[in-house]
C-alpha positions in Angstrom: 19.9 1.4 -13.9 17.3 4.0 -12.9 16.4 4.5 -9.3 13.3 2.7 -8.0 12.0 6.2 -7.0 12.7 7.6 -10.5 9.5 8.2 -12.4 8.5 9.6 -15.8 7.1 13.1 -15.1 4.3 12.4 -17.6 2.9 9.6 -15.5 0.4 10.1 -12.7 1.7 9.7 -9.2 1.6 6.2 -7.8 -1.3 6.0 -5.2 -0.1 4.0 -2.2 -2.2 2.3 0.4 -0.7 1.1 3.7 -2.3 -1.7 5.9 -0.5 -2.4 9.1 -1.8 -3.0 12.7 1.1 -1.1 14.3 0.0 2.5 14.9 3.6 3.7 15.1 4.7 2.0 11.9 1.5 3.1 10.1 2.2 6.7 11.0 5.9 6.6 10.0 5.2 4.8 6.7 2.4 7.2 5.9 4.8 10.2 6.4 7.5 8.6 4.3 5.1 7.7 1.4 3.7 11.3 1.5 7.1 12.8 0.8 8.4 10.3 -1.8 8.6 11.7 -5.3 6.0 10.2 -7.6 3.9 8.8 -4.8 0.7 10.0 -3.1 -0.8 8.5 0.0 -4.2 7.1 -0.8 -4.8 5.7 2.7 -3.4 4.1 5.7 -5.4 1.7 7.9 -4.8 -0.7 10.8 -7.4 -3.1 9.3 -7.8 -4.3 5.7 -11.5 -3.6 5.2 -11.1 0.1 4.2 -8.2 -0.7 1.9 -10.2 -3.4 0.2 -13.0 -0.9 -0.5 -10.6 1.7 -1.9 -8.7 -0.8 -4.0 -11.9 -2.4 -5.4 -12.8 1.0 -6.7 -9.5 1.4 -8.5 -8.1 3.9 -5.9 -4.6 2.5 -5.5 -1.6 1.4 -7.5 0.5 0.0 -4.7 -0.3 -1.6 -1.3 2.1 -2.0 1.5 0.8 -4.9 3.7 2.1 -6.1 7.0 2.8 -9.9 6.7 1.8 -10.4 10.3 -1.4 -8.4 10.0 -4.6 -9.8 11.5 -2.9 -12.5 13.6 -0.6 -13.7 10.9 -3.1 -13.5 8.0 -1.3 -10.8 6.0 -0.7 -13.0 3.1 -4.4 -13.8 2.9 -5.1 -10.0 3.0 -2.6 -9.4 0.2 -4.4 -12.1 -1.9 -7.8 -10.5 -1.4 -6.4 -7.0 -2.3 -4.8 -8.4 -5.5 -8.1 -10.2 -6.4 -9.9 -6.8 -6.0 -7.6 -5.2 -8.6 -5.3 -7.4 -10.6 -3.1 -4.3 -11.6 -2.3 -3.6 -7.9 1.3 -4.1 -6.9 1.5 -5.6 -3.3 4.6 -5.2 -1.2 4.7 -7.4 1.9 6.4 -6.0 5.0 7.7 -7.8 8.0 9.5 -6.6 11.1 
């Protein structure tokens, strides 16, 4: 089975957006995504509004979203992001 990080070299890099209200996690996740093969950091924000604008414009392939974002409304945020772009893959995170 191929690695989750393996990627066909002919494909464009996956554009990743991170939405998390923890500054420390946001910074660490942004650094990690920026060094992952086949990924490029499209943005990292503590609030979902900027991510929604970028995603609605087709500027991301994957969104990492904090489940506990915005006082426990991370799932609602994920739904809005997916509604903005049905091709978007959303990965929910929880600590």
